[in-house]
N, C-alpha and C positions, 0 to 999 in steps of 0.2 A: 651832845652836842659842841660843849665847849673848845675840843679837841680836835671836830675836825675847822670850827670850825679853824684854830692855829692851825691847823695843817692847810690848810688851802692861803693863810694870808703868809704860809711860807712860801707857796708852790709860787706867787705871785710875786712875788719879792726875786726868788727865785729865777724864775725866768729872766724878768725883768735886769735883773742885772747881768746874766746871760746874753740876753738880747743886745745891753751897754755895753759887752766885752767885743761883743762879734763888729759894731757900729765901731766902736775905737779899730782895732784890729784894718777889718777891709778900711778903714774909711784911712788908710797912716801910709803917705805911702815913700816905698821902699828907702827911697835914698834916706830918709829921713831916722832912719834907724839903724845908720850904725855914718851921724855926725862926727866927723872931727874937727878941734880945736881949728880957726882958724891961723890962728897963728901965736907968736911963743909970748907966753906970758909971766912977768914980770918978780909980779906977785902975787899974793896969797884975794889980798881983794879983788885980781881980774878974774880967778878961778872963780870963787863968789859971782864972782857981777856975770860973767858967764853960763853960770849953770841955772843962775836963776832965772832969766832972759832964756834958755833952751828951753824948763824945767817951766816955764810960763804961758812961752810966744808959742813953744812947738808941740809941747804933749803938755796941753794945758787939758785937757778932758782925759786924758789920764790921773794926769796929777790924784784933780777930783776925784774921778772914779775909785785908785786907791783910799784914801782919806771915806771914801766909804763903805769896800771893805775893814777897812781898818776902827772903824765906829763899830759895824754889824758883826766884827768878831769881838768886841771888846761887851754888845751886850749880848752874844751868846756868851761869855765865859759868864757875867756878874749872872746872868738866870741861869744857870749853871752850880751855879755856892749859893744861891741861898737856901732859906732852911722853905722844906714843904709844913701848911699846915697841917693842926694833928685832927684826923677826922672822927 
């Protein structure tokens, strides 16, 4: 019973992540995917400001989705490394 519940939960999470990814991909205009900097940068601070503003203003949903994927991968790795209970 517990195994089937885990399988069902895993399938629901996987479907939700795939639907989110498709939503992000279809909602992104093509011209946003190939953004070039509007001007030359003269300092590392300007490069950092441009990158941060691009990620959160243009690609915020993608950035959050990548964080979710990283935490899911971490949870999977930690579950593989735990000790099994003796029966």
